[in-house]
N, C-alpha and C positions, 0 to 999 in steps of 0.2 A: 524394586529390589527383587533379584531373581530367586527362583525356588530354593536354590541351595543355600543362599545366604540367610534365608529365613530360618534355617536350623539354629537351635539355641546354643551358640558358642559364645562364651563370655569374653574371650580374648584371643588374639592370634596365637599366643603360646599354648593355650588349651586346645585351640583348633589344630595346631600342629601335632599335639600329642594324640588327639582323637583320629587324625587323618594320616598318621605316619604310614608310609608305603614301603613295600619290599619289592624290588624289581621295577620294571618299567611300566607295568600295567596298573591302572587304577582298579582296586579290588573291592567290588561289592558295596562299599560304604555309601555310594550315591544311588544305589539301585534297590528298589523294592522289587524283589524277584517275582516274576509272574510268568507269562506264557511264552517260553522260549521256542516252542515247536508249533504254535498255533497258526503261524503263517507259512505255508508251503510255497516258497517263492525264492528264486535265486537272485542274488545280487552280484553274480559272477561277471566281472568285466575282464577276467583273466583269459588271455588268448592262447595259453599253452594247449598243445594238442598231444594226445598219447603218441608215443613213439616206440616202435618195435613191440616188445612184450610188455612194456610198462602200461599200467592202467593210469587213468587220470588221477586217481587217488595217490598212486605211487609217485607221480611227478610232484604233486602238491606236498607230499610228505618229504620228498627230497629237498624241497625248499625249506621246510621247517628244520630238517636235519642240519642244514648249514648254519643254523643259529645255535647249535649245541656248542658248549664251551664254558670257560670260566671268565667272568666279566666283572668289572666295577662300573658303577653308574653314579651319575650326579645330575642334579637338576634344580629347578626352582618351581615352587608352587605359588601361583598368583591368586591369593584367596579372595581378591575383589574382582578379578578378571577385568581390570580397568574401570570398575564401577565405584560404588560407594563403600567405604570401610564401615561395617556395621557397628564398630566400637567407637571410632573417633569421628565418623561422619565425613572424613576427608575423601576427596575424589581422586582416583588414580590407582595404578597397580601397586600392590603390596606383596613383595616377594619373600618367601621363606625357603632357604636352601634345604635340599634333601639329598641323601646319598646312601649308597649301600653296595652290596655285591650280589651276584646271582650265579648259580651253577645250573647249567642246562644240559639235559641228556635225553637221547631217544631211548625209550623203554617200551615194554609191552609189544615185543616183536617188531620194534621200530615203527609202531603205529602212533605213539604219543611222545610229544616233547614235554618232558617233566622239568619244570623250573622251580628251584627253591631259592628264595631271596631273603636277604637281610636288609634292614633299614636302620639308619642311625637313630639312636634313642629308643629302640624297641628291642626287648630281649627275645622276642618270638619270631618265628619263621613264617613266611607266606609261601603257599604252594599254588602252582598253576599247572593244569593239564591241557595242553594244546594239541589239536589234531584237525583232521579234515573229514567232514561227513559227506557221504555220497548221495544221501536222500535229498538234501537241500543244495548240494554243490557249494558248500561254504566251509571256510575255516571256523573253528570255534575255540573258545577258551573258557575253562571252568576254573574259577579262582577261589581260594580259601584264604581269607584275610583275618588275622587274629584280632583285629579291631572291630569286626562286624560279625553278626551272627548268621546272616543270609549267605548262601552260596551264590556267587555271581556268575552269570553266564552272558557271553557276548559272542557275536558271530559276524562274518562278512567276508569280503574277498579283496583282491588287488584292484586298485583304481589309480591309474596314472603312476604306477611304480610303488605306491604305498599299500600296505595291508590295512584295510579300514574295517574296524570292528565296532559294532553298536550293540547296546542293550536292546531289548525288544521294543521299547518305546521310542528309541532313537535319541533319548535325552543325553546319554553318555556316548561319545564317539572318540575312538582312538585311531590315530594315524601313525603307523609304524613303518620305518624304512631301515632295512638291514643291508649294508654294503658288504658283499661277500669278499671283495678284494682287500679292503682295509680292515675287515672284521669289526666294524663299528656300527652302532645303531643310533638312530635318532627317533624320537617319538613325541607326539603332542596329544593331549587329552582335552576335549572340548565338552562343555556342558550346555545343554539347551540350545538356544539360537545364537549364543555368543560366538563371534569370530575371533575372540581373544582366547588363547589357550589357557586352561586352568593349570596345566602342568606341562613343562618342557623337560625332556630327558635326553641325555647323551650317554652312550654306553660304549666302553672299549674293552677289548680282550686283555687279560692279564695272565701272567705266568702262573703255572700250577696245574696240577692234574685234577680233572673233575672227579668228584667222588661218585661212587656207584650209589645213586640216590635211592633207587628202588630197593637195593640190597640193604641199605641203611635203615629203611623203613621196616623191611621184613625181619631184620635181625636185631632191631632195637630192643633194649631191655624192657621188661614189664614194669616200668615205672610210670605211674599215671602223671601225664603232663598237667600243669596247673590250668584250671579253668577259672577265668575271671568271674566271680560270683557277685559282682556289683550290679545293683538294680537302680542306681542313682543317676544314670546319665540322662541328660536332657534329650539325647538322641535315642529313641527306643530301639533302634537297630543295633545298639551296642549292649543292651541290658541282658544280663543273665536271666534265664527262665528256669523254673524247676524241672522242666522237661529235658534240659541239658543233661541232667543226672542219668537219664536212660542210656546215653552213649556209653557210660561205664559198664553197663550190663553186657555189652558186646566186646569189651576190651579184653584182649588176650589171644591165645592160640586155641582153636576149637576144631573138633573133628566129629564125624558121625560114627558111633560105635558099630553100626551095621556095615559101614564101608560103602554106602551107596552114594555119598556126597563127598566132594573134594574137601580137604582140610582148609581151614580159613585162618588168616592172620589179621587181626584187627588192632589198629593203632590210632591214638589220638594225634591230630595234627594242628598246626597253627595255634599254639597255646592252649590246646585242649578244646577249641571251639567245634572241631569237626572230627568225624571218625572215618578212616579209610579201611575197608575190608578187602583183602586180596584172597581170592580162591586159587589155590595152586593146582597146576596140572599134574604135578608129581609132588611127593613129600620131601623134596629138597628144594633149595632155593633157585629154581629155574624160572623161566618166564611165567608170569601169572596167567591163569585162564580167564579171569574176570576181575574187575576192580569196581567196587561200589563206594560211593562217597555219601555220607549221611550228615545232616545237621538239623538244627532247629532254628527257624527264622522267628526271632522274638517279635518283630513288627507285625507279621501276618499271623502268627500263632500256629504255624504248621511245620511238621517235619518235612525235610526234603531229602530225596535220594536220587543220585545219578548212577546209572549202571553202564559200564563199558565192557563189552564182551570181546574176546579175542577173535571170534568169527565175524564180527561186524564193527565197522568204524563208527557207527552211528549211535550216539548216546541215548539212553532211555531215561525218562524222568518220571518220578512218582512223588506223590505227596501223601503225608500220613498224619494221623491223630492218635492220641493215647487216651483211653477211657478209664485209666487207673488199673486195668488188668491186661488189656490187649493193645498192642501197637499195630495199627492197620494202615497199610499203604494202598493207594488207589491211583489209577491213571487219570489225571485231570483232563486229558485230551482224547480220551476214548469217545466213542459215540455216546450221545447223551444218555441213552438207556443203560449203558454199561459203566458210567462214571462212578456210580455208588458201589459197584462190585469190588470186593477186595482182590488185590493182586498178590500181596504178601502180608502175612500177619506174624506177629511175634508175641510169645508169652515167656515169662521168665521164671526159672526155678529159684527156690530159696538158696540152694547152693549155686555156685557159678555154673552157667549154662543157660540155654534157651531152646525153645521149640519154634521152628519155622514151618509155617503152612504156606505152600505155594499153590496158586490157582491158575498159573499161566498156561498149563498144558490142557486146560479144559476140565481137569479133574484135580481134586485136592491131593497134594503130596505132602506128607508130614515127615519132618526130619528133626531128630533130637541132636543138638550139638552140645558136647561136653568138653571140658578142658583137656588138652593134650599135654602129656608130660614131655614129649619130645616131638620135634617136627622133622626129624631125620627120616630118610627113606628107609623102609624096611627091606632088607636084602633077603 
């Protein structure tokens, strides 16, 4: 019996509820997140060459931009992958239909394809941040799944016409093919060494205007999204942890009274499982200067943070812990002597607000963030 089937699912119906997907990517549920940047090596089989003034990154982002639009998707989930049904003992594929919609839009100065997906049977949205990193010459996808507490990360390149993304272990593999002429997509997800797809997806464009996804996040009302507080799942990757409540400490619109730091908008995403914080380059809703994504992985017991800066296409990854007073983030991939050094720390006021200490410049920079009454630009 393969590694995935050994998870404690009592029935196909429960399995479907636990593993409902939004969009065409498998999000996080099968991945115990670990070292996304520990292997510096390119899997680039892409033969595209820079042309004219365009950089290689620009060419790759042009490819992603062609996938922007409004789509419906449908597919099947083969929860036995042709093997043994863990409930009935029967041998053979067992298919569960899945479907939904997805809105895709280039944001962040056209550096990120932001995708927001729905899935049948789930009231929550899934978010994906897709781009191309120049340090590894790889596409990457950061996924926020409302059914899982870990942030999922996968990366890869084009191979024989398919964009092939893997988690760092290689256990989860996605093959994605987008036809720019018909505006259709087909995708397959494989687990482990199985040659039988776990998921098959087909996607086609539908009528309707794509919503301004980033603006919707930035201008959304200050209503706290529901966070699933159940700790009863047999799959620990789904269970609520008390540390999730810290995400609410950042929730809202914040600014530096001294004016030394950019204003920040923090919103909960994917059913409240994750926090997205956008630092604005100006105090009205133009392109963000940076985006950070924070969550708490219940399985590994660590906070996670991805940081995307407008000046660089390459995501940074930090891991954190909370000692009851201070939330401390460190770089798990720094040189061994530096891994225990804090990169960012946060302490929280009794009133809404928090103090950030940054050690990234080689010296400590302390900033107090307090709630902003208005995010409008001061004229």
